[in-house]
VEXTITI-682280 format. One record per residue (C-alpha): residue number from 0; residue in one letter; x, y, z. Coordinates in steps of 0.25 Angstrom, whole numbers, plus 2048, in hexadecimal, padded with zeros to 3 digits. Example, Ala and Ser with C-alpha at 12.3 -4.5 7.8 and 13.67 -1.06 7.14 Angstrom:
BEGIN
(0; a; (831; 7EE; 81F))
(1; s; (837; 7FC; 81D))
***
This chain:
BEGIN
(0; x; (510; 9E4; 6CC))
(1; x; (51F; 9E6; 6CC))
(2; x; (521; 9D7; 6CE))
(3; x; (518; 9D3; 6C3))
(4; x; (51F; 9DD; 6B9))
(5; x; (52C; 9D7; 6BC))
(6; x; (527; 9C9; 6BB))
(7; x; (521; 9CC; 6AD))
(8; x; (52E; 9D2; 6A9))
(9; x; (537; 9C6; 6AE))
(10; x; (52E; 9BD; 6A7))
(11; x; (52E; 9C5; 69A))
(12; x; (53E; 9C6; 69B))
(13; x; (53F; 9B7; 69C))
(14; x; (535; 9B5; 690))
(15; x; (53D; 9C0; 688))
(16; x; (54A; 9B8; 68B))
(17; x; (544; 9AB; 686))
(18; x; (53F; 9B2; 67A))
(19; x; (54D; 9B8; 677))
(20; x; (553; 9AA; 678))
(21; x; (548; 9A4; 66F))
(22; x; (54B; 9AE; 665))
(23; x; (55A; 9AC; 665))
(24; x; (558; 99D; 664))
(25; x; (54D; 99C; 65A))
(26; x; (54E; 9A8; 651))
(27; x; (559; 9A2; 648))
(28; x; (562; 99E; 642))
(29; x; (55F; 9A7; 636))
(30; x; (562; 99C; 62B))
(31; x; (558; 992; 631))
(32; x; (54E; 99E; 632))
(33; x; (550; 9A2; 624))
(34; x; (54F; 993; 620))
(35; x; (541; 993; 627))
(36; x; (53E; 9A1; 621))
(37; x; (53C; 9A7; 62F))
(38; x; (549; 9AF; 630))
(39; x; (541; 9BC; 62F))
(40; x; (535; 9B9; 637))
(41; x; (52F; 9C7; 637))
(42; x; (532; 9C9; 628))
(43; x; (524; 9C7; 624))
(44; x; (51E; 9D1; 62E))
(45; x; (529; 9DB; 62A))
(46; x; (525; 9D9; 61B))
(47; x; (516; 9DB; 61F))
(48; x; (519; 9E8; 626))
(49; x; (521; 9ED; 61B))
(50; x; (516; 9EA; 611))
(51; x; (50C; 9F1; 61A))
(52; x; (515; 9FD; 61C))
(53; x; (516; 9FE; 60C))
(54; x; (507; 9FF; 60B))
(55; x; (505; A09; 617))
(56; x; (511; A12; 614))
(57; x; (510; A16; 606))
(58; x; (517; A22; 602))
(59; x; (50B; A29; 5FC))
(60; x; (505; A2A; 60A))
(61; x; (507; A37; 613))
(62; x; (512; A35; 61E))
(63; x; (507; A37; 629))
(64; x; (4FF; A2B; 623))
(65; x; (50B; A23; 622))
(66; x; (50F; A26; 630))
(67; x; (501; A23; 635))
(68; x; (500; A15; 62D))
(69; x; (50E; A11; 633))
(70; x; (509; A15; 641))
(71; x; (4FC; A0D; 63F))
(72; x; (504; A01; 63B))
(73; x; (50D; A02; 647))
(74; x; (501; A03; 650))
(75; x; (4FB; 9F7; 64A))
(76; x; (507; 9EE; 64A))
(77; x; (50A; 9F2; 658))
(78; x; (4FC; 9EF; 65D))
(79; x; (4FD; 9E1; 656))
(80; x; (50A; 9DE; 65C))
(81; x; (505; 9E2; 66A))
(82; x; (4F9; 9D9; 668))
(83; x; (500; 9CD; 663))
(84; x; (50A; 9CE; 66F))
(85; x; (4FF; 9CF; 679))
(86; x; (4F7; 9C3; 672))
(87; x; (504; 9BB; 672))
(88; x; (506; 9BD; 681))
(89; x; (4F8; 9BA; 684))
(90; x; (4F8; 9AD; 67C))
(91; x; (506; 9A9; 682))
(92; x; (500; 9AB; 690))
(93; x; (4F7; 9A0; 68E))
(94; x; (502; 996; 68B))
(95; x; (509; 98E; 696))
(96; x; (517; 992; 690))
(97; x; (513; 9A1; 68E))
(98; x; (521; 9A6; 691))
(99; x; (527; 99D; 686))
(100; x; (51D; 9A1; 67C))
(101; x; (51F; 9B0; 67F))
(102; x; (52E; 9AE; 67E))
(103; x; (52C; 9A7; 670))
(104; x; (523; 9B2; 66B))
(105; x; (52D; 9BD; 670))
(106; x; (538; 9B6; 669))
(107; x; (530; 9B6; 65C))
(108; x; (530; 9C6; 65E))
(109; x; (53F; 9C7; 65F))
(110; x; (548; 9C8; 652))
(111; x; (556; 9C9; 655))
(112; x; (55C; 9BC; 650))
(113; x; (556; 9BE; 642))
(114; x; (55D; 9CC; 641))
(115; x; (56A; 9C7; 646))
(116; x; (569; 9BB; 63C))
(117; x; (567; 9C5; 631))
(118; x; (573; 9CD; 635))
(119; x; (57B; 9C0; 635))
(120; x; (576; 9BC; 627))
(121; x; (579; 9CA; 621))
(122; x; (588; 9C8; 627))
(123; x; (588; 9BA; 621))
(124; x; (583; 9BE; 613))
(125; x; (58D; 9C9; 612))
(126; x; (599; 9C0; 616))
(127; x; (594; 9B7; 60B))
(128; x; (595; 9C3; 602))
(129; x; (586; 9C3; 5FF))
(130; x; (581; 9D1; 601))
(131; x; (573; 9CE; 5FA))
(132; x; (56F; 9C4; 604))
(133; x; (574; 9CD; 60F))
(134; x; (56B; 9D8; 60B))
(135; x; (55F; 9CE; 60A))
(136; x; (561; 9CB; 619))
(137; x; (55C; 9D9; 61B))
(138; x; (54F; 9D7; 614))
(139; x; (543; 9DB; 61C))
(140; x; (54B; 9E4; 625))
(141; x; (54C; 9F3; 627))
(142; x; (558; 9F3; 61D))
(143; x; (550; 9F5; 610))
(144; x; (55D; 9FA; 60A))
(145; x; (564; 9ED; 60B))
(146; x; (566; 9EC; 5FC))
(147; x; (570; 9F8; 5FD))
(148; x; (577; 9F3; 609))
(149; x; (586; 9EF; 607))
(150; x; (58C; 9E4; 610))
(151; x; (590; 9EE; 61B))
(152; x; (582; 9F4; 61C))
(153; x; (57C; 9E6; 61C))
(154; x; (584; 9E3; 628))
(155; x; (580; 9F0; 62F))
(156; x; (572; 9EC; 62C))
(157; x; (574; 9DF; 632))
(158; x; (57A; 9E5; 63F))
(159; x; (570; 9F0; 640))
(160; x; (564; 9E7; 63E))
(161; x; (568; 9DC; 648))
(162; x; (56C; 9E6; 652))
(163; x; (55F; 9ED; 652))
(164; x; (558; 9E0; 652))
(165; x; (55D; 9DE; 660))
(166; x; (555; 9EA; 665))
(167; x; (549; 9E9; 65C))
(168; x; (547; 9DA; 65B))
(169; x; (54C; 9D5; 669))
(170; x; (54E; 9DF; 674))
(171; x; (541; 9E8; 671))
(172; x; (538; 9DC; 670))
(173; x; (53D; 9D6; 67D))
(174; x; (53D; 9E3; 684))
(175; x; (52E; 9E6; 680))
(176; x; (52B; 9D8; 683))
(177; x; (530; 9DA; 691))
(178; x; (528; 9E7; 692))
(179; x; (51B; 9E3; 68B))
(180; x; (51C; 9D4; 688))
(181; x; (519; 9CE; 67B))
(182; x; (511; 9DA; 676))
(183; x; (51D; 9E3; 678))
(184; x; (526; 9DA; 670))
(185; x; (51D; 9D8; 665))
(186; x; (51B; 9E7; 664))
(187; x; (52A; 9EA; 663))
(188; x; (52C; 9E0; 658))
(189; x; (520; 9E5; 650))
(190; x; (526; 9F3; 652))
(191; x; (533; 9EE; 64D))
(192; x; (52D; 9E7; 641))
(193; x; (524; 9F3; 63C))
(194; x; (530; 9FD; 63F))
(195; x; (539; 9F4; 636))
(196; x; (52E; 9F3; 62B))
(197; x; (52D; A03; 62A))
(198; x; (53B; A06; 62C))
(199; x; (53C; A0E; 61F))
(200; x; (52F; A15; 622))
(201; x; (532; A1B; 62F))
(202; x; (530; A2A; 62C))
(203; x; (521; A28; 62A))
(204; x; (51B; A1A; 62A))
(205; x; (525; A13; 633))
(206; x; (526; A1F; 63E))
(207; x; (51C; A18; 648))
(208; x; (523; A0B; 647))
(209; x; (531; A11; 64A))
(210; x; (52B; A19; 655))
(211; x; (525; A0D; 65B))
(212; x; (532; A05; 659))
(213; x; (53B; A10; 65F))
(214; x; (532; A10; 66B))
(215; x; (532; A01; 66D))
(216; x; (541; A00; 66A))
(217; x; (546; A0B; 673))
(218; x; (549; A03; 680))
(219; x; (54D; 9F6; 679))
(220; x; (557; 9FE; 671))
(221; x; (55D; A03; 67D))
(222; x; (55E; 9F5; 683))
(223; x; (564; 9F0; 676))
(224; x; (56F; 9FA; 676))
(225; x; (572; 9F6; 685))
(226; x; (572; 9E8; 681))
(227; x; (57C; 9EB; 675))
(228; x; (585; 9F2; 67F))
(229; x; (585; 9E7; 689))
(230; x; (587; 9DC; 67E))
(231; x; (593; 9E4; 678))
(232; x; (59B; 9E0; 685))
(233; x; (59A; 9D2; 680))
(234; x; (5A1; 9D4; 673))
(235; x; (5AF; 9DA; 671))
(236; x; (5AD; 9E0; 663))
(237; x; (5A2; 9EA; 669))
(238; x; (5A4; 9F8; 66E))
(239; x; (59C; 9FA; 67A))
(240; x; (5A1; A08; 67D))
(241; x; (59E; A0D; 66F))
(242; x; (590; A06; 671))
(243; x; (58D; A0D; 67E))
(244; x; (591; A1B; 677))
(245; x; (588; A17; 66C))
(246; x; (57D; A14; 675))
(247; x; (57E; A22; 67B))
(248; x; (57F; A2A; 66F))
(249; x; (574; A23; 667))
(250; x; (56A; A25; 672))
(251; x; (561; A2F; 66A))
(252; x; (561; A26; 65D))
(253; x; (555; A1D; 659))
(254; x; (556; A0F; 65F))
(255; x; (55B; A08; 653))
(256; x; (566; A12; 651))
(257; x; (56A; A11; 65F))
(258; x; (56B; A02; 65F))
(259; x; (574; A03; 652))
(260; x; (57D; A0E; 658))
(261; x; (580; A05; 664))
(262; x; (582; 9F8; 65D))
(263; x; (58A; 9FF; 652))
(264; x; (593; A05; 65D))
(265; x; (595; 9F8; 664))
(266; x; (599; 9F1; 657))
(267; x; (5A0; 9FD; 651))
(268; x; (597; 9FC; 645))
(269; x; (591; A08; 63E))
(270; x; (582; A05; 63C))
(271; x; (576; A0D; 636))
(272; x; (57A; A17; 62B))
(273; x; (572; A1B; 61F))
(274; x; (56E; A0D; 61B))
(275; x; (569; A08; 628))
(276; x; (55A; A09; 62A))
(277; x; (55D; A0A; 639))
(278; x; (565; A17; 638))
(279; x; (55B; A1F; 630))
(280; x; (558; A2D; 635))
(281; x; (54E; A38; 631))
(282; x; (559; A42; 62D))
(283; x; (567; A41; 62A))
(284; x; (570; A35; 626))
(285; x; (56E; A28; 62E))
(286; x; (579; A27; 638))
(287; x; (583; A1C; 63A))
(288; x; (582; A16; 648))
(289; x; (58C; A0F; 651))
(290; x; (59A; A0B; 64D))
(291; x; (5A3; A10; 642))
(292; x; (5A4; A03; 639))
(293; x; (59A; A04; 62E))
(294; x; (59F; 9F8; 626))
(295; x; (598; 9ED; 62D))
(296; x; (59D; 9DF; 62B))
(297; x; (596; 9D1; 62E))
(298; x; (59E; 9D0; 63B))
(299; x; (597; 9DC; 640))
(300; x; (58A; 9D5; 63F))
(301; x; (58F; 9CA; 647))
(302; x; (595; 9D3; 652))
(303; x; (587; 9DA; 652))
(304; x; (581; 9CD; 653))
(305; x; (589; 9C9; 660))
(306; x; (586; 9D7; 666))
(307; x; (577; 9D5; 663))
(308; x; (576; 9C7; 669))
(309; x; (57F; 9CC; 675))
(310; x; (574; 9D7; 678))
(311; x; (569; 9CC; 676))
(312; x; (570; 9C4; 681))
(313; x; (571; 9CF; 68A))
(314; x; (562; 9D2; 688))
(315; x; (55F; 9C3; 68B))
(316; x; (567; 9C4; 698))
(317; x; (55F; 9D0; 69C))
(318; x; (552; 9C9; 699))
(319; x; (556; 9BD; 6A1))
(320; x; (55B; 9C6; 6AD))
(321; x; (54D; 9CD; 6AC))
(322; x; (546; 9C0; 6AC))
(323; x; (54E; 9B8; 6B7))
(324; x; (551; 9C4; 6C0))
(325; x; (544; 9CC; 6C3))
(326; x; (545; 9D9; 6C9))
***
């Protein structure tokens, strides 16, 4: 039974590595995807979720009713995601090239390149002096206050969104694919989608979505932090010692705030704060996280991008090692 477990794990690791390579190769470049109107592949699903949330989460309803409706929505979407993943796996098992088909399906569940492309677009718009178009790049994201963000806040938004996407849209789907196959990857992507759609309603309606998301992201977020620290050794502008200290002092924080603390410390960039949806707390003032420089510039997005892709490279090496060198 142990040999069978490791055999499945080795095969899934190679499939996950292939999916990551497919995603990197085909999920861009952003200008081409925008021309084809597929630069935001999950935008329609997110818009549908927000429309449904507005219907179910009306302010006139009691808090208990809103929380119950949110929990039922999460349970329904989680069940559908697991079912879709199981059906896809069963269908691909009938094909001669089952592993390649499963890799393609898993690649479709990843979403890093779209987010890093968005960060580069924001930086490019700001360098052109067009803050209006830079704000439009955040449409459909958790940054519903994009209209009031200045240039520095927009750059922090770009860095935060792309940094968190490493965990939520790559490491977590790959981790749960290794553990549960396609159903696991589909589940975590559905949880990310519903959590993002109910970000502003977390006290009641979005509570169940956030609990599910926090549970699914716990181990992947720790792995992502470690990948960030390892990738920091590749770039001279990072601060690995500060990153390790941030990892230790942020251990009790929610996973998004932990990731931003470590990434901000490595880049000496102050993230979070009152305007960030990822740093909101139930009581008190939203904290600043990471480094000391709050005036984020376009170069910070490029540096964050290098750190992000360095961590993805390390994850890819880990998957290949797991696939080719069985225990």
